[in-house]
C-alpha positions, 0 to 999 in steps of 0.5 A, spaced: 301 612 682 297 605 679 304 603 676 307 603 683 302 599 686 302 594 681 310 593 682 309 593 689 309 586 692 304 583 696 305 585 704 310 591 702 309 598 704 308 603 699 315 607 700 319 600 702 322 599 695 324 606 695 327 606 702 331 599 700 334 602 693 336 609 697 339 604 702 343 600 697 345 607 693 348 609 700 352 603 701 354 603 694 356 611 695 359 609 702 363 603 699 366 608 694 368 613 698 372 608 703 375 605 697 377 612 695 379 614 702 384 608 702 387 610 695 388 617 697 392 615 704 396 610 700 398 615 695 400 620 701 404 615 704 408 614 698 409 621 696 411 623 703 414 617 706 417 621 712 411 625 714 407 618 713 412 615 718 412 620 723 405 620 723 405 612 724 410 613 730 405 618 733 399 613 732 403 607 735 405 612 741 398 614 742 396 606 742 401 604 747 400 609 752 392 608 752 390 604 757 383 601 759 
């Protein structure tokens, strides 16, 4: 434990650095997940163009009929 106290910056809480690294890891994993998700969607559209087109048309129809 004394090593952790030495690495800590003045005025910083004991668990704060660990929380920051955990947040950074979470953001990195989330960004990776979103990249892979977009890649999978693009692949699905290339592999099943008719189904993807129908899904796009349904989405457009939903957006057209939605009113605030």
